[in-house]
C-alpha positions as CSV (number, residue, x, y, z in Angstrom):
1,X,96.5,-124.5,181.9
2,X,93.5,-122.7,180.4
3,X,93.6,-119.3,178.7
4,X,91.4,-117.2,176.5
5,X,92.0,-113.6,175.4
6,X,89.7,-110.8,176.6
7,X,87.0,-110.1,174.1
8,X,86.6,-106.7,172.5
9,X,84.1,-104.6,174.3
10,X,82.3,-103.3,171.2
11,X,81.4,-106.9,170.2
12,X,80.0,-107.8,173.6
13,X,78.0,-104.5,173.8
14,X,76.6,-105.1,170.4
15,X,75.4,-108.7,171.3
16,X,73.9,-107.5,174.6
17,X,72.2,-104.6,172.9
18,X,70.6,-107.0,170.4
19,X,69.5,-109.3,173.2
20,X,71.3,-112.2,171.6
21,X,72.2,-115.1,173.8
22,X,73.2,-118.3,172.0
23,X,71.6,-121.5,173.3
24,X,73.8,-124.0,175.0
25,X,73.2,-127.7,174.4
26,X,73.8,-130.3,177.1
27,X,77.4,-131.3,177.4
28,X,78.7,-134.7,176.4
29,X,80.5,-134.9,179.7
30,X,84.0,-136.0,178.6
31,X,84.4,-133.9,175.4
32,X,84.2,-137.1,173.3
33,X,83.0,-136.8,169.7
34,X,79.5,-138.0,168.8
35,X,79.8,-138.1,165.1
36,X,82.2,-139.5,162.5
37,X,82.8,-136.0,161.2
38,X,84.1,-134.7,164.5
39,X,86.3,-137.8,164.9
40,X,87.9,-137.0,161.6
41,X,88.4,-133.4,162.7
42,X,90.0,-134.5,166.0
43,X,92.5,-136.7,164.2
44,X,93.3,-133.8,161.8
45,X,94.0,-131.5,164.8
46,X,96.2,-134.1,166.5
47,X,98.4,-134.3,163.4
48,X,99.4,-130.7,164.0
49,X,100.8,-131.3,167.5
50,X,102.6,-134.7,166.9
51,X,106.3,-135.2,167.6
52,X,108.8,-133.9,166.8
53,X,108.2,-130.6,168.5
54,X,110.5,-127.6,169.2
55,X,112.7,-127.9,172.3
56,X,111.9,-131.7,172.5
57,X,108.6,-130.6,174.0
58,X,106.5,-133.4,175.5
59,X,102.8,-133.6,176.1
60,X,101.6,-133.4,179.6
61,X,98.6,-135.7,180.0
62,X,96.2,-136.4,177.2
63,X,94.7,-133.9,174.7
64,X,91.2,-132.6,175.4
65,X,88.5,-132.0,172.7
66,X,85.4,-129.7,172.9
67,X,82.6,-129.1,170.5
68,X,79.7,-126.6,170.4
69,X,77.8,-128.5,173.0
70,X,80.4,-128.4,175.7
71,X,82.8,-125.6,175.0
72,X,81.5,-123.8,178.0
73,X,83.0,-126.5,180.2
74,X,86.4,-125.2,179.1
75,X,85.7,-121.4,178.6
76,X,82.7,-120.8,180.9
77,X,81.2,-117.5,179.7
78,X,83.8,-117.1,177.0
79,X,82.2,-119.8,174.9
80,X,79.3,-117.7,173.7
81,X,81.2,-115.5,171.3
82,X,83.0,-118.6,169.7
83,X,79.5,-120.2,169.0
84,X,78.5,-117.0,167.1
85,X,81.2,-117.8,164.6
86,X,80.1,-121.4,164.1
87,X,82.9,-122.9,166.1
88,X,83.4,-126.7,165.3
89,X,86.1,-128.3,167.4
90,X,88.8,-127.3,169.9
91,X,91.9,-129.2,170.7
92,X,93.5,-128.3,174.1
93,X,96.9,-129.8,175.1
94,X,99.7,-128.9,177.5
95,X,103.4,-129.3,176.7
96,X,106.7,-128.9,178.7
97,X,110.2,-128.2,177.5
98,X,112.8,-128.0,180.3
99,X,111.4,-125.4,182.7
100,X,109.1,-123.9,180.1
101,X,105.4,-124.9,179.9
102,X,103.1,-124.2,177.0
103,X,99.3,-124.4,176.7
104,X,98.0,-124.9,173.1
105,X,94.5,-124.3,171.9
106,X,93.7,-125.0,168.2
107,X,90.2,-123.9,167.2
108,X,88.7,-125.3,164.0
109,X,86.2,-122.6,163.1
110,X,84.9,-124.3,160.0
111,X,85.8,-121.5,157.4
112,X,88.5,-119.0,156.9
113,X,86.0,-116.1,157.3
114,X,84.8,-117.3,160.7
115,X,88.3,-118.0,161.9
116,X,89.3,-114.4,160.9
117,X,86.2,-113.1,162.7
118,X,87.0,-114.7,166.0
119,X,90.7,-114.0,165.8
120,X,90.0,-110.3,165.0
121,X,87.5,-110.0,167.8
122,X,90.3,-110.8,170.3
123,X,93.2,-108.7,169.0
124,X,94.1,-105.1,169.4
125,X,96.0,-102.9,167.0
126,X,98.4,-102.1,169.8
127,X,99.8,-105.6,170.1
128,X,103.1,-106.8,168.7
129,X,102.4,-108.4,165.3
130,X,104.6,-111.2,163.8
131,X,105.0,-112.8,160.4
132,X,103.4,-116.2,161.3
133,X,100.5,-117.8,159.5
134,X,98.0,-115.3,158.0
135,X,98.5,-112.9,160.9
136,X,99.9,-113.3,164.4
137,X,100.5,-111.3,167.5
138,X,102.2,-111.5,170.9
139,X,101.0,-109.9,174.1
140,X,102.1,-110.6,177.7
141,X,103.1,-114.3,177.4
142,X,100.7,-115.2,174.7
143,X,101.0,-115.8,171.0
144,X,97.9,-116.1,168.9
145,X,97.7,-116.6,165.1
146,X,95.2,-117.1,162.3
147,X,95.7,-119.5,159.4
148,X,93.2,-121.1,157.0
149,X,90.1,-122.1,159.1
150,X,92.1,-122.3,162.3
151,X,92.5,-119.9,165.2
152,X,95.6,-120.9,167.3
153,X,96.2,-119.6,170.8
154,X,99.4,-120.3,172.8
155,X,100.4,-119.3,176.2
156,X,103.8,-119.9,177.9
157,X,105.0,-120.0,181.5
158,X,108.5,-120.3,183.0
159,X,112.1,-119.7,181.9
160,X,112.6,-120.1,178.1
161,X,108.8,-120.0,177.3
162,X,109.1,-116.7,175.3
163,X,111.4,-118.4,172.7
164,X,109.5,-121.6,172.8
165,X,106.2,-119.8,172.0
166,X,107.4,-118.5,168.7
167,X,109.2,-121.7,167.7
168,X,106.1,-123.7,168.5
169,X,103.8,-121.4,166.6
170,X,106.0,-121.6,163.4
171,X,105.9,-125.4,163.5
172,X,102.1,-125.4,163.9
173,X,101.8,-122.9,161.0
174,X,103.9,-125.1,158.7
175,X,101.8,-128.2,159.5
176,X,98.5,-126.4,159.2
177,X,99.4,-125.0,155.7
178,X,96.3,-124.0,153.7
179,X,95.2,-120.4,153.0
180,X,97.3,-117.6,154.5
181,X,95.3,-114.5,153.3
182,X,92.7,-112.3,154.9
183,X,89.2,-112.4,153.4
184,X,89.2,-111.0,149.8
185,X,86.8,-108.1,150.5
186,X,89.3,-106.5,152.8
187,X,91.8,-106.2,149.9
188,X,89.2,-104.4,147.8
189,X,88.2,-101.6,150.0
190,X,90.3,-98.3,150.5
191,X,93.8,-98.8,152.1
192,X,94.5,-95.1,152.6
193,X,93.9,-93.9,156.2
194,X,92.9,-97.3,157.3
195,X,93.9,-98.2,160.9
196,X,96.2,-101.1,160.6
197,X,94.9,-104.3,162.3
198,X,91.5,-102.8,162.9
199,X,89.6,-105.1,160.5
200,X,86.7,-107.1,162.1
201,X,84.1,-109.5,160.9
202,X,81.0,-110.1,162.8
203,X,78.6,-112.9,161.9
204,X,75.6,-111.9,164.0
205,X,73.9,-108.6,164.7
206,X,76.5,-105.9,163.7
207,X,75.8,-102.7,165.7
208,X,72.9,-104.7,167.3
209,X,70.9,-105.0,164.0
210,X,70.1,-108.5,162.7
211,X,69.4,-107.1,159.2
212,X,73.0,-106.0,158.9
213,X,74.4,-109.6,159.3
214,X,77.0,-110.5,158.4
215,X,79.4,-107.4,158.1
216,X,83.0,-106.3,158.1
217,X,84.0,-103.3,160.2
218,X,87.2,-101.3,159.6
219,X,88.5,-98.2,161.3
220,X,89.8,-95.2,159.3
221,X,91.6,-92.2,160.8
222,X,92.3,-88.7,159.5
223,X,93.7,-85.8,161.4
224,X,93.3,-87.6,164.7
225,X,89.5,-88.2,164.0
226,X,88.3,-91.8,163.6
227,X,85.4,-93.3,161.7
228,X,84.3,-96.8,161.2
229,X,83.4,-98.3,157.9
230,X,80.8,-101.0,158.1
231,X,80.1,-103.2,155.0
232,X,77.0,-105.4,155.3
233,X,77.1,-108.3,152.9
234,X,73.8,-109.3,151.4
235,X,73.1,-112.2,149.1
236,X,72.1,-110.0,146.1
237,X,71.5,-106.4,145.1
238,X,67.8,-106.5,146.0
239,X,68.7,-107.5,149.6
240,X,71.4,-104.9,149.7
241,X,68.8,-102.2,148.9
242,X,66.4,-103.7,151.4
243,X,69.0,-103.5,154.1
244,X,69.5,-99.8,153.3
245,X,65.8,-99.3,153.6
246,X,65.6,-101.1,156.9
247,X,68.5,-98.9,158.2
248,X,66.7,-95.7,157.1
249,X,63.4,-96.9,158.7
250,X,65.2,-97.6,162.0
251,X,66.7,-94.1,162.1
252,X,63.5,-92.4,161.1
253,X,61.8,-94.0,164.1
254,X,64.7,-93.6,166.6
255,X,66.2,-90.2,165.4
256,X,66.3,-88.5,162.1
257,X,67.1,-89.5,158.5
258,X,67.5,-87.6,155.3
259,X,68.3,-88.4,151.7
260,X,71.7,-87.3,150.3
261,X,71.7,-87.9,146.6
262,X,75.2,-86.5,146.2
263,X,76.6,-89.6,148.1
264,X,74.8,-92.0,145.7
265,X,71.6,-93.4,144.6
266,X,69.4,-93.9,147.7
267,X,72.1,-92.7,150.1
268,X,71.2,-91.4,153.6
269,X,72.5,-89.2,156.4
270,X,71.1,-90.2,159.8
271,X,71.5,-89.8,163.5
272,X,70.2,-90.8,166.9
273,X,71.4,-91.0,170.5
274,X,72.5,-94.6,170.4
275,X,74.6,-95.0,167.2
276,X,75.3,-91.3,166.8
277,X,75.7,-90.1,163.2
278,X,76.0,-92.3,160.1
279,X,76.0,-92.0,156.3
280,X,75.1,-95.0,154.2
281,X,74.6,-96.1,150.6
282,X,74.0,-99.4,148.8
283,X,76.2,-100.7,146.0
284,X,75.3,-104.0,144.5
285,X,74.8,-106.6,147.3
286,X,76.7,-104.4,149.8
287,X,75.3,-101.9,152.2
288,X,78.1,-99.4,153.1
289,X,77.8,-97.5,156.3
290,X,80.2,-94.9,157.8
291,X,79.7,-94.6,161.6
292,X,80.9,-91.2,163.0
293,X,81.5,-89.7,159.6
294,X,84.4,-87.2,160.2
295,X,87.1,-85.8,158.0
296,X,86.9,-87.4,154.5
297,X,84.1,-89.8,155.4
298,X,82.0,-88.8,152.3
299,X,85.0,-89.6,150.0
300,X,85.5,-92.9,151.9
301,X,81.9,-94.0,151.3
302,X,82.1,-93.1,147.6
303,X,85.5,-94.8,147.1
304,X,84.3,-97.9,148.9
305,X,81.3,-98.1,146.7
306,X,83.5,-97.7,143.6
307,X,85.9,-100.4,144.8
308,X,83.1,-102.9,145.4
309,X,81.5,-102.6,142.0
C-alpha cells in the first residue's frame, strides 16, 4: 500500500514559477543503503516499528527503504518536494491487525525544521487535529504527524482501522521521543489574528524568489480579509538588508515600488501583476514581507519587527 498526501498548490506553483526542478540521481535498484550512515539510520527507523505493536499488529512482508537517489521509485512525481527539504531516509512497511490493514511511512528529514516544512506543506487548517507528537491530523483514513526530525504518515483500510491508526501513531510517537515543539521563530511572531495551523516553512525559492530562501509563511485574518506574513531568514543583518534591496529592485522592474519610512527604516510598499501588493521591511537578519496587506497589515509588520529584535 502506498500513499502520499496531496501537496499544497501554492508550493508547487512557486517551484514551477521559479523554474526549479531538482535533479534525480540514478536509483540504487533495491532501496539498499550505500553508506554506513544510511545503514545506521535504517536501524534507527526499524526500532520504531518493532514488536509489540497495537492490536497485535504483524508486519506484512519486509520493510522497504528509500533515499534521495531512489525516492521517486516509491512516490513518482511526489518525490521532488521531499528532496527540496533535504529528505534523508524513508521506511515503508505494511501491517495487519485482524481485518484492519495499515501502511506506515516514516520520513527522516534530517532536521526538525525540514520535517516541519514538509509536514506543513501537506496539511490544511481544515483537517481534524490531534494531540500526538508535535502536531498531528486525521483526514479520510489517514493520520499524519510531526515529531523531532521525523514526518510520519499512516493510512488505514478495513474494519477497525480508524481506531488502530490512532493507537499505532501514539506508540510510534512514544518511541520516537525527541523534540515536540514547532520551530522557535513561530513562537516569537504575533499570535493575534493568526490563522491556526497555517504556518509553513519553505527551504527553496519562497514566492518563486531564490533570494528569499529560506522563509516562514503564516496567514493572518481580520474582518474576513487574509494576508500572508513571510519572514525570510538571512545569515546576518547585512544579508537581511540585501534581501530587502533585491525585493525592491524586483518590484521596480516588474511593477512599482516606493519607500514608506513610517513602516520602518528602508521599508517599502510595492505591487505588480504577479505577486499583487506587498509591504516589507528588514529587521536584523530577517526580511519581513506582508503579501496582500489588508486590515491591520501595517501594524502586523511593525509588531513582527519588534518581536524579532
